[in-house]
PDB file of N, CA, C and O in Angstrom, chain B, residues numbered from 101:
ATOM      1  N   TYR B 101      -0.315 -19.228   9.433  1.00  0.00           N
ATOM      2  CA  TYR B 101      -0.714 -17.840   9.603  1.00  0.00           C
ATOM      3  C   TYR B 101       0.186 -16.942   8.784  1.00  0.00           C
ATOM      4  O   TYR B 101       1.409 -17.041   8.880  1.00  0.00           O
ATOM      5  N   THR B 102      -0.392 -16.070   7.983  1.00  0.00           N
ATOM      6  CA  THR B 102       0.387 -15.221   7.079  1.00  0.00           C
ATOM      7  C   THR B 102       0.773 -13.884   7.685  1.00  0.00           C
ATOM      8  O   THR B 102       1.667 -13.212   7.170  1.00  0.00           O
ATOM      9  N   GLY B 103       0.115 -13.481   8.772  1.00  0.00           N
ATOM     10  CA  GLY B 103       0.380 -12.170   9.353  1.00  0.00           C
ATOM     11  C   GLY B 103      -0.297 -11.047   8.583  1.00  0.00           C
ATOM     12  O   GLY B 103      -0.017  -9.872   8.822  1.00  0.00           O
ATOM     13  N   LYS B 104      -1.176 -11.396   7.670  1.00  0.00           N
ATOM     14  CA  LYS B 104      -1.882 -10.414   6.854  1.00  0.00           C
ATOM     15  C   LYS B 104      -3.372 -10.504   7.119  1.00  0.00           C
ATOM     16  O   LYS B 104      -3.896 -11.555   7.488  1.00  0.00           O
ATOM     17  N   THR B 105      -4.035  -9.387   6.924  1.00  0.00           N
ATOM     18  CA  THR B 105      -5.490  -9.402   7.001  1.00  0.00           C
ATOM     19  C   THR B 105      -6.024 -10.094   5.745  1.00  0.00           C
ATOM     20  O   THR B 105      -5.302 -10.214   4.755  1.00  0.00           O
ATOM     21  N   PRO B 106      -7.268 -10.545   5.773  1.00  0.00           N
ATOM     22  CA  PRO B 106      -7.834 -11.147   4.562  1.00  0.00           C
ATOM     23  C   PRO B 106      -7.780 -10.202   3.353  1.00  0.00           C
ATOM     24  O   PRO B 106      -7.536 -10.637   2.228  1.00  0.00           O
ATOM     25  N   LYS B 107      -8.005  -8.927   3.596  1.00  0.00           N
ATOM     26  CA  LYS B 107      -7.954  -7.945   2.511  1.00  0.00           C
ATOM     27  C   LYS B 107      -6.545  -7.862   1.918  1.00  0.00           C
ATOM     28  O   LYS B 107      -6.390  -7.817   0.697  1.00  0.00           O
ATOM     29  N   GLU B 108      -5.526  -7.843   2.767  1.00  0.00           N
ATOM     30  CA  GLU B 108      -4.136  -7.790   2.298  1.00  0.00           C
ATOM     31  C   GLU B 108      -3.774  -9.069   1.542  1.00  0.00           C
ATOM     32  O   GLU B 108      -3.105  -9.023   0.510  1.00  0.00           O
ATOM     33  N   TYR B 109      -4.218 -10.194   2.061  1.00  0.00           N
ATOM     34  CA  TYR B 109      -3.943 -11.478   1.411  1.00  0.00           C
ATOM     35  C   TYR B 109      -4.577 -11.524   0.021  1.00  0.00           C
ATOM     36  O   TYR B 109      -3.949 -11.966  -0.941  1.00  0.00           O
ATOM     37  N   TYR B 110      -5.815 -11.068  -0.076  1.00  0.00           N
ATOM     38  CA  TYR B 110      -6.529 -11.045  -1.354  1.00  0.00           C
ATOM     39  C   TYR B 110      -5.833 -10.116  -2.352  1.00  0.00           C
ATOM     40  O   TYR B 110      -5.688 -10.458  -3.526  1.00  0.00           O
ATOM     41  N   LEU B 111      -5.403  -8.942  -1.882  1.00  0.00           N
ATOM     42  CA  LEU B 111      -4.698  -8.008  -2.757  1.00  0.00           C
ATOM     43  C   LEU B 111      -3.392  -8.619  -3.252  1.00  0.00           C
ATOM     44  O   LEU B 111      -3.068  -8.513  -4.435  1.00  0.00           O
ATOM     45  N   ASP B 112      -2.642  -9.255  -2.359  1.00  0.00           N
ATOM     46  CA  ASP B 112      -1.393  -9.907  -2.758  1.00  0.00           C
ATOM     47  C   ASP B 112      -1.638 -10.986  -3.809  1.00  0.00           C
ATOM     48  O   ASP B 112      -0.881 -11.107  -4.772  1.00  0.00           O
ATOM     49  N   ALA B 113      -2.690 -11.762  -3.620  1.00  0.00           N
ATOM     50  CA  ALA B 113      -3.011 -12.821  -4.583  1.00  0.00           C
ATOM     51  C   ALA B 113      -3.359 -12.221  -5.945  1.00  0.00           C
ATOM     52  O   ALA B 113      -2.934 -12.739  -6.977  1.00  0.00           O
ATOM     53  N   ARG B 114      -4.122 -11.141  -5.951  1.00  0.00           N
ATOM     54  CA  ARG B 114      -4.477 -10.469  -7.208  1.00  0.00           C
ATOM     55  C   ARG B 114      -3.237  -9.914  -7.897  1.00  0.00           C
ATOM     56  O   ARG B 114      -3.112  -9.995  -9.119  1.00  0.00           O
ATOM     57  N   LEU B 115      -2.320  -9.349  -7.114  1.00  0.00           N
ATOM     58  CA  LEU B 115      -1.110  -8.779  -7.704  1.00  0.00           C
ATOM     59  C   LEU B 115      -0.179  -9.864  -8.234  1.00  0.00           C
ATOM     60  O   LEU B 115       0.474  -9.674  -9.260  1.00  0.00           O
ATOM     61  N   ASP B 116      -0.115 -10.995  -7.545  1.00  0.00           N
ATOM     62  CA  ASP B 116       0.677 -12.121  -8.056  1.00  0.00           C
ATOM     63  C   ASP B 116       0.107 -12.612  -9.390  1.00  0.00           C
ATOM     64  O   ASP B 116       0.853 -12.907 -10.324  1.00  0.00           O
ATOM     65  N   LEU B 117      -1.209 -12.695  -9.465  1.00  0.00           N
ATOM     66  CA  LEU B 117      -1.856 -13.088 -10.715  1.00  0.00           C
ATOM     67  C   LEU B 117      -1.610 -12.035 -11.793  1.00  0.00           C
ATOM     68  O   LEU B 117      -1.395 -12.371 -12.958  1.00  0.00           O
ATOM     69  N   ALA B 118      -1.641 -10.773 -11.406  1.00  0.00           N
ATOM     70  CA  ALA B 118      -1.382  -9.689 -12.357  1.00  0.00           C
ATOM     71  C   ALA B 118       0.002  -9.828 -12.973  1.00  0.00           C
ATOM     72  O   ALA B 118       0.172  -9.633 -14.176  1.00  0.00           O
ATOM     73  N   LEU B 119       0.981 -10.163 -12.159  1.00  0.00           N
ATOM     74  CA  LEU B 119       2.338 -10.346 -12.670  1.00  0.00           C
ATOM     75  C   LEU B 119       2.360 -11.449 -13.731  1.00  0.00           C
ATOM     76  O   LEU B 119       2.989 -11.295 -14.778  1.00  0.00           O
ATOM     77  N   SER B 120       1.683 -12.543 -13.462  1.00  0.00           N
ATOM     78  CA  SER B 120       1.613 -13.636 -14.440  1.00  0.00           C
ATOM     79  C   SER B 120       0.920 -13.197 -15.724  1.00  0.00           C
ATOM     80  O   SER B 120       1.370 -13.521 -16.823  1.00  0.00           O
ATOM     81  N   LEU B 121      -0.174 -12.460 -15.578  1.00  0.00           N
ATOM     82  CA  LEU B 121      -0.912 -11.999 -16.757  1.00  0.00           C
ATOM     83  C   LEU B 121      -0.094 -11.013 -17.583  1.00  0.00           C
ATOM     84  O   LEU B 121      -0.158 -11.025 -18.812  1.00  0.00           O
ATOM     85  N   LEU B 122       0.671 -10.163 -16.913  1.00  0.00           N
ATOM     86  CA  LEU B 122       1.493  -9.189 -17.632  1.00  0.00           C
ATOM     87  C   LEU B 122       2.628  -9.863 -18.397  1.00  0.00           C
ATOM     88  O   LEU B 122       3.063  -9.371 -19.438  1.00  0.00           O
ATOM     89  N   LYS B 123       3.098 -10.981 -17.880  1.00  0.00           N
ATOM     90  CA  LYS B 123       4.183 -11.703 -18.551  1.00  0.00           C
ATOM     91  C   LYS B 123       3.701 -12.411 -19.813  1.00  0.00           C
ATOM     92  O   LYS B 123       4.497 -12.749 -20.689  1.00  0.00           O
ATOM     93  N   GLN B 124       2.394 -12.631 -19.898  1.00  0.00           N
ATOM     94  CA  GLN B 124       1.824 -13.236 -21.104  1.00  0.00           C
ATOM     95  C   GLN B 124       1.673 -12.141 -22.153  1.00  0.00           C
ATOM     96  O   GLN B 124       1.037 -11.119 -21.893  1.00  0.00           O
ATOM     97  N   GLN B 125       2.235 -12.339 -23.303  1.00  0.00           N
ATOM     98  CA  GLN B 125       2.154 -11.318 -24.343  1.00  0.00           C
ATOM     99  C   GLN B 125       0.714 -11.079 -24.751  1.00  0.00           C
ATOM    100  O   GLN B 125      -0.098 -12.002 -24.811  1.00  0.00           O
ATOM    101  N   GLY B 126       0.417  -9.825 -25.029  1.00  0.00           N
ATOM    102  CA  GLY B 126      -0.912  -9.462 -25.482  1.00  0.00           C
ATOM    103  C   GLY B 126      -1.779  -8.829 -24.418  1.00  0.00           C
ATOM    104  O   GLY B 126      -2.865  -8.340 -24.727  1.00  0.00           O
ATOM    105  N   ASN B 127      -1.332  -8.823 -23.173  1.00  0.00           N
ATOM    106  CA  ASN B 127      -2.107  -8.207 -22.100  1.00  0.00           C
ATOM    107  C   ASN B 127      -1.535  -6.834 -21.771  1.00  0.00           C
ATOM    108  O   ASN B 127      -0.349  -6.712 -21.466  1.00  0.00           O
ATOM    109  N   SER B 128      -2.369  -5.807 -21.831  1.00  0.00           N
ATOM    110  CA  SER B 128      -1.933  -4.463 -21.464  1.00  0.00           C
ATOM    111  C   SER B 128      -2.171  -4.246 -19.970  1.00  0.00           C
ATOM    112  O   SER B 128      -2.865  -5.027 -19.319  1.00  0.00           O
ATOM    113  N   VAL B 129      -1.587  -3.182 -19.444  1.00  0.00           N
ATOM    114  CA  VAL B 129      -1.778  -2.842 -18.031  1.00  0.00           C
ATOM    115  C   VAL B 129      -3.262  -2.604 -17.757  1.00  0.00           C
ATOM    116  O   VAL B 129      -3.796  -3.084 -16.758  1.00  0.00           O
ATOM    117  N   GLY B 130      -3.917  -1.873 -18.631  1.00  0.00           N
ATOM    118  CA  GLY B 130      -5.341  -1.591 -18.460  1.00  0.00           C
ATOM    119  C   GLY B 130      -6.204  -2.842 -18.489  1.00  0.00           C
ATOM    120  O   GLY B 130      -7.147  -2.972 -17.709  1.00  0.00           O
ATOM    121  N   GLU B 131      -5.880  -3.759 -19.387  1.00  0.00           N
ATOM    122  CA  GLU B 131      -6.642  -5.010 -19.477  1.00  0.00           C
ATOM    123  C   GLU B 131      -6.486  -5.849 -18.215  1.00  0.00           C
ATOM    124  O   GLU B 131      -7.454  -6.428 -17.723  1.00  0.00           O
ATOM    125  N   VAL B 132      -5.272  -5.909 -17.699  1.00  0.00           N
ATOM    126  CA  VAL B 132      -5.031  -6.680 -16.474  1.00  0.00           C
ATOM    127  C   VAL B 132      -5.763  -6.031 -15.306  1.00  0.00           C
ATOM    128  O   VAL B 132      -6.376  -6.725 -14.495  1.00  0.00           O
ATOM    129  N   ALA B 133      -5.704  -4.710 -15.216  1.00  0.00           N
ATOM    130  CA  ALA B 133      -6.413  -3.993 -14.149  1.00  0.00           C
ATOM    131  C   ALA B 133      -7.912  -4.277 -14.212  1.00  0.00           C
ATOM    132  O   ALA B 133      -8.546  -4.522 -13.186  1.00  0.00           O
ATOM    133  N   ASP B 134      -8.473  -4.242 -15.413  1.00  0.00           N
ATOM    134  CA  ASP B 134      -9.903  -4.538 -15.584  1.00  0.00           C
ATOM    135  C   ASP B 134     -10.227  -5.983 -15.234  1.00  0.00           C
ATOM    136  O   ASP B 134     -11.212  -6.255 -14.548  1.00  0.00           O
ATOM    137  N   THR B 135      -9.407  -6.896 -15.701  1.00  0.00           N
ATOM    138  CA  THR B 135      -9.631  -8.321 -15.452  1.00  0.00           C
ATOM    139  C   THR B 135      -9.660  -8.626 -13.961  1.00  0.00           C
ATOM    140  O   THR B 135     -10.453  -9.448 -13.503  1.00  0.00           O
ATOM    141  N   LEU B 136      -8.792  -7.962 -13.210  1.00  0.00           N
ATOM    142  CA  LEU B 136      -8.683  -8.241 -11.776  1.00  0.00           C
ATOM    143  C   LEU B 136      -9.506  -7.282 -10.920  1.00  0.00           C
ATOM    144  O   LEU B 136      -9.343  -7.219  -9.701  1.00  0.00           O
ATOM    145  N   ASN B 137     -10.386  -6.541 -11.575  1.00  0.00           N
ATOM    146  CA  ASN B 137     -11.357  -5.673 -10.894  1.00  0.00           C
ATOM    147  C   ASN B 137     -10.738  -4.576 -10.037  1.00  0.00           C
ATOM    148  O   ASN B 137     -11.236  -4.277  -8.952  1.00  0.00           O
ATOM    149  N   PHE B 138      -9.651  -3.975 -10.524  1.00  0.00           N
ATOM    150  CA  PHE B 138      -9.136  -2.786  -9.860  1.00  0.00           C
ATOM    151  C   PHE B 138      -9.990  -1.606 -10.296  1.00  0.00           C
ATOM    152  O   PHE B 138     -10.587  -1.630 -11.373  1.00  0.00           O
ATOM    153  N   PHE B 139     -10.050  -0.566  -9.457  1.00  0.00           N
ATOM    154  CA  PHE B 139     -10.876   0.607  -9.746  1.00  0.00           C
ATOM    155  C   PHE B 139     -10.492   1.215 -11.091  1.00  0.00           C
ATOM    156  O   PHE B 139     -11.358   1.542 -11.903  1.00  0.00           O
ATOM    157  N   ASP B 140      -9.206   1.362 -11.320  1.00  0.00           N
ATOM    158  CA  ASP B 140      -8.687   1.829 -12.603  1.00  0.00           C
ATOM    159  C   ASP B 140      -7.215   1.462 -12.703  1.00  0.00           C
ATOM    160  O   ASP B 140      -6.636   0.930 -11.756  1.00  0.00           O
ATOM    161  N   SER B 141      -6.613   1.746 -13.847  1.00  0.00           N
ATOM    162  CA  SER B 141      -5.219   1.341 -14.046  1.00  0.00           C
ATOM    163  C   SER B 141      -4.257   2.121 -13.161  1.00  0.00           C
ATOM    164  O   SER B 141      -3.181   1.616 -12.839  1.00  0.00           O
ATOM    165  N   PHE B 142      -4.618   3.348 -12.754  1.00  0.00           N
ATOM    166  CA  PHE B 142      -3.766   4.111 -11.847  1.00  0.00           C
ATOM    167  C   PHE B 142      -3.662   3.413 -10.492  1.00  0.00           C
ATOM    168  O   PHE B 142      -2.564   3.231  -9.967  1.00  0.00           O
ATOM    169  N   HIS B 143      -4.804   3.025  -9.931  1.00  0.00           N
ATOM    170  CA  HIS B 143      -4.795   2.341  -8.637  1.00  0.00           C
ATOM    171  C   HIS B 143      -4.077   0.996  -8.730  1.00  0.00           C
ATOM    172  O   HIS B 143      -3.348   0.608  -7.817  1.00  0.00           O
ATOM    173  N   PHE B 144      -4.287   0.299  -9.829  1.00  0.00           N
ATOM    174  CA  PHE B 144      -3.594  -0.965 -10.046  1.00  0.00           C
ATOM    175  C   PHE B 144      -2.084  -0.744 -10.091  1.00  0.00           C
ATOM    176  O   PHE B 144      -1.333  -1.454  -9.422  1.00  0.00           O
ATOM    177  N   SER B 145      -1.640   0.228 -10.869  1.00  0.00           N
ATOM    178  CA  SER B 145      -0.206   0.495 -11.004  1.00  0.00           C
ATOM    179  C   SER B 145       0.423   0.879  -9.674  1.00  0.00           C
ATOM    180  O   SER B 145       1.538   0.461  -9.362  1.00  0.00           O
ATOM    181  N   LYS B 146      -0.291   1.669  -8.898  1.00  0.00           N
ATOM    182  CA  LYS B 146       0.214   2.096  -7.589  1.00  0.00           C
ATOM    183  C   LYS B 146       0.375   0.895  -6.651  1.00  0.00           C
ATOM    184  O   LYS B 146       1.400   0.770  -5.980  1.00  0.00           O
ATOM    185  N   ALA B 147      -0.614   0.025  -6.599  1.00  0.00           N
ATOM    186  CA  ALA B 147      -0.546  -1.164  -5.739  1.00  0.00           C
ATOM    187  C   ALA B 147       0.546  -2.119  -6.217  1.00  0.00           C
ATOM    188  O   ALA B 147       1.269  -2.699  -5.407  1.00  0.00           O
ATOM    189  N   PHE B 148       0.661  -2.277  -7.532  1.00  0.00           N
ATOM    190  CA  PHE B 148       1.669  -3.164  -8.111  1.00  0.00           C
ATOM    191  C   PHE B 148       3.068  -2.669  -7.750  1.00  0.00           C
ATOM    192  O   PHE B 148       3.919  -3.449  -7.322  1.00  0.00           O
ATOM    193  N   LYS B 149       3.295  -1.383  -7.924  1.00  0.00           N
ATOM    194  CA  LYS B 149       4.616  -0.818  -7.630  1.00  0.00           C
ATOM    195  C   LYS B 149       4.931  -0.917  -6.142  1.00  0.00           C
ATOM    196  O   LYS B 149       6.080  -1.144  -5.766  1.00  0.00           O
ATOM    197  N   HIS B 150       3.928  -0.749  -5.304  1.00  0.00           N
ATOM    198  CA  HIS B 150       4.133  -0.859  -3.857  1.00  0.00           C
ATOM    199  C   HIS B 150       4.586  -2.272  -3.482  1.00  0.00           C
ATOM    200  O   HIS B 150       5.463  -2.442  -2.635  1.00  0.00           O
ATOM    201  N   LYS B 151       3.990  -3.272  -4.109  1.00  0.00           N
ATOM    202  CA  LYS B 151       4.346  -4.663  -3.787  1.00  0.00           C
ATOM    203  C   LYS B 151       5.673  -5.093  -4.407  1.00  0.00           C
ATOM    204  O   LYS B 151       6.516  -5.680  -3.727  1.00  0.00           O
ATOM    205  N   PHE B 152       5.860  -4.806  -5.686  1.00  0.00           N
ATOM    206  CA  PHE B 152       7.009  -5.350  -6.408  1.00  0.00           C
ATOM    207  C   PHE B 152       8.192  -4.390  -6.528  1.00  0.00           C
ATOM    208  O   PHE B 152       9.315  -4.820  -6.790  1.00  0.00           O
ATOM    209  N   GLY B 153       7.947  -3.093  -6.338  1.00  0.00           N
ATOM    210  CA  GLY B 153       9.037  -2.119  -6.413  1.00  0.00           C
ATOM    211  C   GLY B 153       9.297  -1.579  -7.810  1.00  0.00           C
ATOM    212  O   GLY B 153      10.246  -0.822  -8.015  1.00  0.00           O
ATOM    213  N   TYR B 154       8.474  -1.957  -8.761  1.00  0.00           N
ATOM    214  CA  TYR B 154       8.599  -1.440 -10.125  1.00  0.00           C
ATOM    215  C   TYR B 154       7.203  -1.389 -10.746  1.00  0.00           C
ATOM    216  O   TYR B 154       6.280  -2.073 -10.303  1.00  0.00           O
ATOM    217  N   ALA B 155       7.077  -0.573 -11.765  1.00  0.00           N
ATOM    218  CA  ALA B 155       5.780  -0.382 -12.415  1.00  0.00           C
ATOM    219  C   ALA B 155       5.410  -1.592 -13.270  1.00  0.00           C
ATOM    220  O   ALA B 155       6.293  -2.285 -13.776  1.00  0.00           O
ATOM    221  N   PRO B 156       4.120  -1.850 -13.434  1.00  0.00           N
ATOM    222  CA  PRO B 156       3.709  -2.965 -14.283  1.00  0.00           C
ATOM    223  C   PRO B 156       4.164  -2.790 -15.735  1.00  0.00           C
ATOM    224  O   PRO B 156       4.367  -3.775 -16.444  1.00  0.00           O
ATOM    225  N   SER B 157       4.322  -1.567 -16.168  1.00  0.00           N
ATOM    226  CA  SER B 157       4.798  -1.337 -17.538  1.00  0.00           C
ATOM    227  C   SER B 157       6.215  -1.862 -17.734  1.00  0.00           C
ATOM    228  O   SER B 157       6.595  -2.202 -18.854  1.00  0.00           O
ATOM    229  N   ALA B 158       6.997  -1.933 -16.667  1.00  0.00           N
ATOM    230  CA  ALA B 158       8.355  -2.484 -16.760  1.00  0.00           C
ATOM    231  C   ALA B 158       8.315  -3.970 -17.109  1.00  0.00           C
ATOM    232  O   ALA B 158       9.205  -4.473 -17.794  1.00  0.00           O
ATOM    233  N   VAL B 159       7.294  -4.664 -16.643  1.00  0.00           N
ATOM    234  CA  VAL B 159       7.142  -6.088 -16.970  1.00  0.00           C
ATOM    235  C   VAL B 159       6.877  -6.231 -18.465  1.00  0.00           C
ATOM    236  O   VAL B 159       7.423  -7.118 -19.122  1.00  0.00           O
ATOM    237  N   LEU B 160       6.032  -5.347 -18.993  1.00  0.00           N
ATOM    238  CA  LEU B 160       5.725  -5.399 -20.425  1.00  0.00           C
ATOM    239  C   LEU B 160       6.970  -5.146 -21.259  1.00  0.00           C
ATOM    240  O   LEU B 160       7.186  -5.812 -22.272  1.00  0.00           O
ATOM    241  N   LYS B 161       7.783  -4.198 -20.845  1.00  0.00           N
ATOM    242  CA  LYS B 161       9.006  -3.880 -21.590  1.00  0.00           C
ATOM    243  C   LYS B 161       9.971  -5.058 -21.581  1.00  0.00           C
ATOM    244  O   LYS B 161      10.633  -5.323 -22.585  1.00  0.00           O
ATOM    245  N   ASN B 162      10.058  -5.765 -20.461  1.00  0.00           N
ATOM    246  CA  ASN B 162      10.978  -6.899 -20.361  1.00  0.00           C
ATOM    247  C   ASN B 162      10.479  -8.130 -21.097  1.00  0.00           C
ATOM    248  O   ASN B 162      11.287  -8.949 -21.534  1.00  0.00           O
ATOM    249  N   THR B 163       9.175  -8.281 -21.247  1.00  0.00           N
ATOM    250  CA  THR B 163       8.645  -9.463 -21.934  1.00  0.00           C
ATOM    251  C   THR B 163       8.559  -9.252 -23.439  1.00  0.00           C
ATOM    252  O   THR B 163       8.382 -10.215 -24.186  1.00  0.00           O
ATOM    253  N   ASP B 164       8.681  -8.011 -23.894  1.00  0.00           N
ATOM    254  CA  ASP B 164       8.634  -7.741 -25.333  1.00  0.00           C
ATOM    255  C   ASP B 164       9.909  -8.178 -26.037  1.00  0.00           C
ATOM    256  O   ASP B 164       9.925  -8.314 -27.261  1.00  0.00           O
ATOM    257  N   ARG B 165      10.955  -8.395 -25.293  1.00  0.00           N
ATOM    258  CA  ARG B 165      12.253  -8.734 -25.891  1.00  0.00           C
ATOM    259  C   ARG B 165      12.322 -10.161 -26.342  1.00  0.00           C
ATOM    260  O   ARG B 165      13.349 -10.595 -26.864  1.00  0.00           O
TER     261      ARG B 165
END
């Protein structure tokens, strides 16, 4: 038992996948948001930051090095 609702579990799984996709070079925040069927990149960024504590753009900056 995870202690999460199915909706929360699904969102967490999508965000975990988003992190992996962002670490792969060539994927933008908007592309990842679209791929994972978020309403738009703003909603995606807000959910991502809520879960991980940093913006998805920070992942892109760290993987560009």
